[in-house]
C-alpha positions as CSV (number, residue, x, y, z in Angstrom):
1,X,-103.4,261.0,13.6
2,X,-100.8,260.7,16.3
3,X,-97.6,259.1,17.3
4,X,-99.1,255.9,18.5
5,X,-100.7,255.1,15.1
6,X,-98.2,253.2,13.0
7,X,-98.7,252.4,9.3
8,X,-99.0,248.7,10.3
9,X,-102.2,249.5,12.2
10,X,-104.1,251.0,9.2
11,X,-105.4,247.7,7.8
12,X,-106.7,246.7,11.3
13,X,-108.3,250.1,11.7
14,X,-110.0,249.8,8.2
15,X,-111.3,246.3,9.0
16,X,-112.6,247.4,12.4
17,X,-114.2,250.5,10.9
18,X,-115.9,248.4,8.3
19,X,-117.2,245.9,10.8
20,X,-118.5,248.7,13.1
21,X,-120.3,250.2,10.2
22,X,-121.9,246.9,9.4
23,X,-123.1,246.5,13.0
24,X,-124.5,250.1,13.0
25,X,-126.3,249.4,9.7
26,X,-127.9,246.2,11.1
27,X,-128.9,247.8,14.4
28,X,-130.4,250.8,12.6
29,X,-132.2,248.6,10.2
30,X,-133.7,246.5,13.0
31,X,-134.8,249.5,15.0
32,X,-136.4,251.2,12.1
33,X,-137.8,248.4,10.0
34,X,-138.2,245.3,12.2
35,X,-141.9,244.7,13.0
36,X,-141.0,243.1,16.3
37,X,-139.4,246.3,17.6
38,X,-142.1,248.7,18.9
39,X,-141.1,252.2,19.7
40,X,-144.6,253.7,19.4
41,X,-146.5,253.5,22.7
42,X,-149.7,252.3,21.0
43,X,-148.0,249.3,19.5
44,X,-146.2,248.3,22.7
45,X,-149.5,247.5,24.4
46,X,-150.2,244.6,22.1
47,X,-148.4,241.3,23.0
48,X,-148.3,239.9,19.4
49,X,-148.7,241.9,16.3
50,X,-150.7,240.0,13.7
51,X,-149.3,241.8,10.7
52,X,-147.9,239.1,8.4
53,X,-147.5,241.5,5.5
54,X,-145.1,243.7,7.4
55,X,-143.0,240.8,8.5
56,X,-142.9,239.4,4.9
57,X,-141.8,242.9,3.7
58,X,-139.0,243.0,6.3
59,X,-137.8,239.4,5.5
60,X,-137.9,239.8,1.7
61,X,-135.8,242.8,1.3
62,X,-134.2,244.0,-2.0
63,X,-130.8,242.4,-1.4
64,X,-132.4,239.0,-0.9
65,X,-134.5,239.4,-4.0
66,X,-131.4,240.3,-6.0
67,X,-129.3,237.4,-4.7
68,X,-132.1,234.9,-5.3
69,X,-131.6,235.4,-9.1
70,X,-127.8,235.0,-8.9
71,X,-126.0,231.7,-8.9
72,X,-124.7,230.6,-5.5
73,X,-121.0,231.2,-6.1
74,X,-118.6,233.3,-4.2
75,X,-115.9,233.5,-6.9
76,X,-117.4,232.4,-10.3
77,X,-114.3,233.0,-12.3
78,X,-112.2,230.8,-10.1
79,X,-114.9,228.1,-10.1
80,X,-114.9,228.2,-13.9
81,X,-111.2,228.1,-14.1
82,X,-110.9,224.9,-12.1
83,X,-114.0,223.1,-13.3
84,X,-113.8,223.7,-17.1
85,X,-112.2,220.9,-19.1
86,X,-109.2,222.0,-21.1
């Protein structure tokens, strides 16, 4: 890259790039899919959209549906290691 970029900075750059990507993903998702964001001029004239189905579709996305079937554990193997009787 350049002289000012040292190898010690690479993990910080990777973390910042990942977080920036997450922010861009969330902003794009909200602009495109959120029923409260109105880009179309016809929809902007209404004060409150009474479209419950669209809001439910936005709230119940595929990741949430997948995680609902999984156990609420961050590290299941570590949990099993420390909780199993030996």
